[in-house]
C-alpha positions in Angstrom: -23.9 -18.8 13.3 -25.2 -22.3 12.5 -22.8 -25.1 11.6 -23.8 -28.6 10.5 -21.6 -31.6 10.8 -21.2 -31.7 7.0 -19.6 -28.3 6.8 -16.1 -26.9 7.7 -16.0 -23.1 8.1 -12.8 -21.1 7.4 -12.7 -17.5 8.6 -10.2 -14.8 7.4 -9.4 -11.6 9.1 -6.8 -8.8 8.9 -5.1 -8.5 12.3 -4.4 -4.8 11.7 -8.1 -4.1 11.2 -9.3 -5.8 14.4 -10.2 -3.7 17.4 -8.4 -4.0 20.8 -9.8 -7.3 22.2 -7.6 -7.7 25.3 -10.7 -7.4 27.5 -12.1 -10.8 26.3 -8.9 -12.7 27.0 -8.2 -14.9 30.1 -5.4 -14.1 32.5 -3.2 -16.9 31.1 -3.7 -15.5 27.6 -2.7 -12.0 28.7 0.3 -13.5 30.4 1.3 -15.3 27.2 0.9 -12.0 25.4 3.2 -10.2 27.8 6.1 -12.6 26.9 6.4 -11.3 23.4 9.4 -9.0 23.0 8.1 -7.0 20.1 4.9 -4.8 20.5 3.6 -5.9 17.0 3.8 -9.6 17.9 2.1 -8.9 21.2 -0.7 -6.9 19.5 -1.2 -9.6 16.9 -1.4 -12.3 19.4 -4.1 -10.4 21.4 -6.0 -9.6 18.2 -5.9 -13.2 16.9 -6.9 -14.8 20.3 -9.6 -12.3 20.9 -11.0 -12.6 17.4 -11.0 -16.4 17.8 -13.1 -16.0 21.0 -15.5 -13.7 19.2 -16.1 -16.1 16.3 -16.5 -19.2 18.5 -18.9 -17.3 20.8 -21.1 -16.7 17.8 -21.5 -20.4 17.1 -22.2 -21.1 20.8 -24.3 -18.0 21.5 -22.3 -17.1 24.6 -20.0 -14.1 25.4 -16.4 -14.3 24.2 -14.9 -13.8 27.6 -16.9 -16.8 29.0 -15.1 -19.4 26.9 -12.7 -21.7 28.7 -10.0 -23.6 26.9 -8.2 -26.8 27.7 -4.9 -27.9 26.2 -3.9 -31.4 25.2 -0.6 -33.0 26.1 0.9 -31.5 22.9 -0.7 -28.1 23.2 -3.7 -28.4 21.0 -6.6 -26.3 22.5 -10.2 -27.4 22.9 -13.3 -25.9 24.5 -13.8 -27.1 28.1 -17.6 -27.2 28.0 -18.4 -27.9 24.3 -16.1 -30.5 22.9 -18.2 -31.1 19.8 -17.1 -27.8 18.4 -13.5 -28.2 17.0 -11.3 -25.3 15.8 -7.8 -24.3 14.9 -6.2 -20.9 14.5 -3.2 -19.7 12.5 -1.8 -16.3 11.8 1.2 -14.9 10.0 2.3 -11.3 9.3 -1.0 -9.5 9.5 -3.5 -12.2 8.4 -5.3 -14.8 10.5 -7.3 -17.9 9.5 -9.6 -19.8 11.8 -11.1 -23.3 11.0 -14.3 -24.4 12.8 -16.1 -27.7 12.6 -18.4 -30.0 14.6 -17.4 -33.5 15.6 -14.3 -33.6 13.4 -10.8 -32.5 14.0 -9.4 -29.6 11.9 -6.0 -28.0 11.3 -5.2 -24.8 9.4 -2.0 -23.0 8.5 -1.2 -19.7 6.8 2.2 -18.4 6.0 3.5 -15.1 4.7 5.9 -16.2 1.9 9.4 -15.0 2.5 11.9 -15.9 -0.2 14.8 -16.1 2.2 13.3 -19.1 4.0 12.2 -21.1 1.0 14.0 -23.6 -1.1 15.3 -27.2 -1.4 18.0 -26.7 1.4 15.2 -26.0 4.0 13.0 -28.8 2.5 15.8 -31.3 2.9 15.6 -30.8 6.7 11.9 -31.2 7.1 10.2 -32.7 4.0 10.1 -36.3 2.9 12.4 -37.5 0.2 9.5 -37.6 -2.3 8.5 -34.0 -1.5 12.1 -32.8 -1.9 12.3 -34.5 -5.3 9.0 -33.0 -6.4 10.1 -29.5 -5.2 13.4 -29.8 -7.2 11.4 -30.7 -10.3 9.6 -27.3 -10.3 11.2 -24.5 -12.3 13.2 -22.2 -10.1 10.7 -19.4 -10.3 8.0 -21.7 -8.9 9.9 -23.3 -6.1 9.1 -20.7 -3.5 5.3 -21.1 -4.1 5.7 -24.9 -4.1 7.7 -24.9 -0.9 5.1 -22.9 1.0 2.3 -25.0 -0.5 4.0 -28.0 1.0 4.9 -26.4 4.3 1.4 -25.1 5.0 -0.2 -28.5 4.0 2.2 -30.4 6.4 1.5 -27.9 9.2 -2.2 -28.1 8.7 -2.1 -31.9 8.9 0.0 -32.1 12.1 -2.2 -29.5 13.7 -5.3 -31.5 12.8 -3.9 -34.7 14.1 -2.6 -33.1 17.3 0.9 -34.3 16.9 2.3 -30.8 16.5 6.0 -30.4 16.3 6.4 -33.7 18.2 5.6 -35.5 14.9 8.2 -36.3 12.2 7.4 -34.1 9.2 9.1 -36.7 6.9 6.7 -39.4 8.1 4.1 -38.4 5.5 4.1 -36.9 2.0 1.8 -34.3 0.5 1.7 -33.0 -3.0 3.2 -29.6 -3.6 1.6 -28.1 -6.7 0.5 -24.6 -5.6 -2.5 -24.4 -7.9 -4.3 -27.7 -6.9 -7.3 -27.5 -4.6 -7.5 -31.0 -3.1 -4.1 -32.3 -2.0 -2.9 -35.9 -2.0 -1.7 -37.3 1.3 0.3 -40.4 2.1 1.2 -41.5 5.6 4.2 -43.8 5.0 3.6 -46.3 7.8 -0.2 -46.3 7.9 -2.1 -46.2 4.7 -5.5 -46.2 6.5 -4.5 -43.0 8.3 -4.1 -41.3 4.9 -7.8 -42.0 4.1 -9.0 -40.5 7.3 -8.1 -37.0 6.3 -8.8 -34.5 3.5 -6.4 -31.7 2.7 -7.3 -28.6 0.8 -5.1 -25.8 -0.5 -6.3 -22.3 0.4 -5.6 -19.0 -1.3 -5.7 -16.6 1.7 -4.4 -13.5 -0.2 -1.6 -12.0 -2.2 1.8 -13.1 -0.8 0.3 -15.8 1.4 0.0 -19.6 1.3 -2.6 -21.6 3.3 -3.9 -25.1 3.8 -6.7 -26.8 5.7 -6.9 -30.4 7.0 -10.1 -31.9 8.2 -11.1 -35.4 9.4 -13.1 -37.4 6.9 -14.2 -36.6 3.4 -18.0 -36.1 3.9 -17.9 -32.3 4.3 -18.1 -29.1 2.3 -15.9 -26.0 2.8 -17.5 -22.6 3.6 -15.3 -19.5 3.6 -16.0 -16.2 5.3 -14.3 -12.8 5.6 -14.5 -10.9 8.9 -16.5 -8.9 9.6 -19.5 -10.7 8.2 
């Protein structure tokens, strides 16, 4: 696979359709897999991590098992020997998304929409005041989609920046309209930070919400299904 600096690639795969890939994982990944209580969660973790290795290995023309990862202070992974290739993985239910770019940070999130976890009462705990107000302005039958649109956009942004769960989710505001492609972003205490990133809404599949955040604005999105 060839990847120029002006492209960001997003891959999609069904975890249930992937083969057993435990043989390409490192000992620490297998140890992490063993900590899952439920077999389905363990199987999906192995499938997602193994698939990520297979895809990244195609860009680097190496074997999947040979890849070595390092983890930042807040847990974001990077490749030990090829730091120009940036990536981010997310999976929910039986769907996985992987973002890959060169020389720019990326973050991606996918969520299987569950009605029981969506609504203004949850948003008030994690969203900014402007986001809560926008969410409450949607008709009731659109609030679940708007909630998950906002949630995935915020998750993608904090994953791209590397702040992870250590960052305050109400420190920045994203737009929530589910049907918009490019998303507005405002970082409350740093307007310049807002201009450093581009947020895109993704449509991963029926019943899912997704979002991509990437550094800069001089790039084009390419989407692929696995296998390709």
